C-alpha positions as CSV (number, residue, x, y, z in Angstrom):
1,M,-0.2,3.4,35.4
2,S,-2.3,6.0,33.1
3,S,-5.4,5.1,32.4
4,A,-5.8,7.1,29.0
5,K,-7.0,5.0,26.0
6,P,-4.4,4.1,23.8
7,R,-4.8,6.3,20.3
8,I,-5.1,3.8,17.2
9,A,-5.4,4.5,13.7
10,V,-6.1,2.8,10.9
11,Y,-4.5,2.9,7.6
12,T,-6.2,0.8,4.7
13,G,-5.6,0.3,1.3
14,S,-5.2,-2.8,-1.4
15,F,-1.5,-2.7,-0.8
16,D,-1.3,-4.7,-4.3
17,P,1.7,-4.7,-3.7
18,I,3.2,-2.6,-0.9
19,T,5.1,0.3,-2.1
20,L,8.3,2.4,-0.6
21,G,5.4,5.4,-0.5
22,H,2.8,3.0,1.4
23,L,6.0,2.0,3.3
24,N,6.8,5.7,4.4
25,V,3.2,6.9,5.6
26,I,3.3,3.2,7.6
27,E,6.3,4.3,9.4
28,R,5.3,7.9,9.7
29,A,1.8,6.8,10.6
30,A,3.0,4.7,13.1
31,D,5.0,7.5,15.1
32,L,2.0,9.5,15.8
33,V,-0.1,6.9,17.6
34,D,0.2,3.8,20.0
35,K,-0.9,1.4,17.6
36,L,-1.9,1.7,13.8
37,V,-3.7,-1.3,12.2
38,V,-3.2,-1.3,8.1
39,G,-5.9,-2.8,6.5
40,V,-5.8,-4.5,3.6
41,G,-8.8,-4.9,1.5
42,I,-10.5,-5.3,-1.9
43,N,-10.6,-2.3,-4.2
44,V,-13.3,-3.3,-6.2
45,G,-12.2,-1.3,-9.1
46,K,-9.1,-2.8,-9.7
47,Q,-8.2,-6.7,-10.8
48,P,-5.6,-7.4,-8.4
49,M,-2.0,-9.3,-9.4
50,F,-2.2,-10.7,-5.8
51,T,-4.1,-12.6,-3.5
52,I,-5.6,-10.9,-0.2
53,D,-3.8,-13.3,1.9
54,E,-0.6,-12.5,-0.6
55,R,-1.1,-9.1,0.3
56,V,-1.0,-9.4,3.8
57,D,1.9,-11.2,4.0
58,L,4.3,-9.0,2.0
59,V,3.0,-5.8,4.1
60,K,3.4,-7.7,7.5
61,K,7.5,-8.9,6.3
62,A,7.5,-5.6,4.6
63,C,6.8,-3.8,7.3
64,K,8.2,-6.3,10.4
65,H,10.5,-3.6,11.7
66,V,7.8,-1.6,12.8
67,K,6.9,-2.7,16.4
68,N,3.5,-1.0,17.4
69,I,1.3,-2.0,14.1
70,D,-1.3,-5.1,13.3
71,V,-1.6,-6.0,9.9
72,R,-5.3,-7.7,9.0
73,K,-7.2,-7.9,6.4
74,F,-10.9,-6.5,5.5
75,D,-14.0,-6.8,3.4
76,G,-16.4,-3.9,3.3
77,L,-16.4,-0.3,3.7
78,A,-13.1,1.0,5.3
79,V,-14.6,3.0,7.6
80,G,-16.5,0.2,9.5
81,F,-13.2,-1.6,9.7
82,V,-12.3,1.4,11.4
83,R,-15.0,1.1,14.2
84,E,-14.3,-2.6,14.1
85,C,-10.8,-1.9,15.3
86,G,-11.9,0.7,17.9
87,A,-10.2,3.9,15.8
88,R,-11.5,7.0,15.4
89,V,-8.4,7.6,13.2
90,M,-8.3,6.9,9.7
91,V,-5.1,7.5,7.7
92,R,-5.0,8.3,4.1
93,G,-1.5,8.3,1.9
94,V,-1.7,10.9,-0.5
95,R,0.5,11.4,-3.6
96,P,0.0,15.5,-4.8
97,L,-2.3,17.0,-6.6
98,Q,-3.2,13.3,-8.1
99,D,-4.9,11.5,-4.8
100,I,-6.6,15.1,-3.6
101,E,-9.6,15.1,-5.1
102,A,-10.5,11.1,-5.0
103,E,-9.2,11.4,-1.0
104,F,-11.5,14.6,-0.5
105,T,-14.4,13.3,-1.7
106,M,-13.9,9.8,0.0
107,M,-13.6,11.7,3.4
108,L,-16.9,13.7,2.7
109,A,-18.5,10.0,2.2
110,N,-17.0,8.6,5.1
111,R,-18.0,11.6,7.3
112,Q,-21.4,11.0,6.4
113,L,-21.3,7.1,7.1
114,D,-19.9,8.0,11.1
115,A,-18.9,11.6,11.8
116,G,-17.0,10.0,14.9
117,I,-14.2,9.3,12.8
118,E,-11.6,11.6,11.2
119,T,-9.5,11.1,8.2
120,V,-5.9,12.5,8.6
121,L,-3.9,12.7,5.1
122,L,-0.3,12.2,5.0
123,M,1.8,13.4,1.9
124,A,4.2,11.1,0.9
125,D,7.8,12.0,0.8
126,K,8.8,13.5,-2.1
127,E,11.5,10.5,-3.6
128,F,7.6,8.6,-3.3
129,A,5.4,11.1,-4.3
130,H,5.0,9.3,-8.0
131,V,5.0,6.1,-6.8
132,S,2.3,4.1,-7.2
133,S,1.1,-0.2,-7.0
134,T,-0.3,0.5,-10.8
135,L,3.1,1.9,-11.9
136,I,4.9,-1.3,-10.4
137,K,2.9,-3.2,-12.0
138,Q,3.8,-1.2,-15.2
139,I,7.7,-1.4,-14.9
140,A,8.2,-4.2,-13.3
141,P,8.2,-7.1,-16.8
142,L,10.9,-4.5,-17.8
143,A,12.8,-3.5,-14.9
144,G,15.5,-5.2,-13.3
145,D,15.7,-5.9,-9.9
146,E,17.9,-3.0,-8.8
147,E,15.3,-0.4,-10.5
148,L,12.3,-1.8,-8.7
149,S,14.2,-2.0,-5.6
150,H,13.6,1.8,-5.7
151,F,10.0,1.9,-5.5
152,V,9.2,-1.6,-3.4
153,P,10.8,-3.0,-0.3
154,K,13.2,-6.0,-1.4
155,V,10.9,-8.3,0.2
156,V,8.7,-7.4,-2.7
157,I,10.8,-7.9,-5.7
158,T,10.8,-11.9,-5.1
159,Q,7.4,-12.1,-4.7
160,L,6.5,-10.2,-7.6
161,R,9.0,-12.1,-10.2
162,A,7.5,-14.9,-8.8
163,K,4.2,-13.5,-9.4
164,M,5.2,-12.4,-12.7
165,K,6.5,-15.9,-14.1
166,K,3.1,-17.5,-12.7
167,N,0.9,-15.4,-14.9
168,G,3.1,-16.1,-17.9
169,D,5.9,-13.4,-18.1
170,E,8.9,-15.4,-17.3
171,N,11.7,-13.9,-19.7
172,S,14.1,-11.6,-17.2
173,P,14.0,-7.7,-17.5
174,S,17.1,-8.3,-19.6
175,E,16.3,-10.7,-22.0
176,K,13.1,-8.4,-22.6
177,I,15.6,-5.7,-23.4
178,A,17.7,-7.8,-25.8
179,E,14.9,-8.9,-27.8
180,K,13.6,-5.5,-27.9
181,K,17.1,-4.3,-29.2
182,A,17.1,-7.3,-31.6
183,K,13.6,-6.0,-33.5
184,V,15.2,-2.9,-33.7
185,K,18.1,-4.0,-35.6
């Protein structure tokens, strides 16, 4: 039996909602380590669509096929959460160019807060490079379920529709398109 310490990494984000890009990074990061902790946190710069508990639940459901992950909520600084998890590696998913500058700045700040934690950047696969939670929130009211399935796990679509309905966006995508066409005529 080996006495080597397990390789633990932490991937943090707001996951509001989790996208196929997030899932792609989670699956690939999980292949690199013995245990991946997915930390669902709060982005103070954004108004969330889903509560933190709803987001944790969606991440768990979307990732149920990934056996070596643990999904947890956290508050505070990500670097503190990484320490709390007993990890020394923080995984960050990046999209081409648009995320690099912000992630580089965050990586430098995290190194100042704890030089013992390394940040590993994983580029989302090309088919997910443009996908963001913000994009999902923008297109969801107009896109059909089949179209949304190109961007988010299927388990998210039902919850997304329910949340939109609860927030007063009750028309289906096809009804909205029909309304727009009627206005044009």
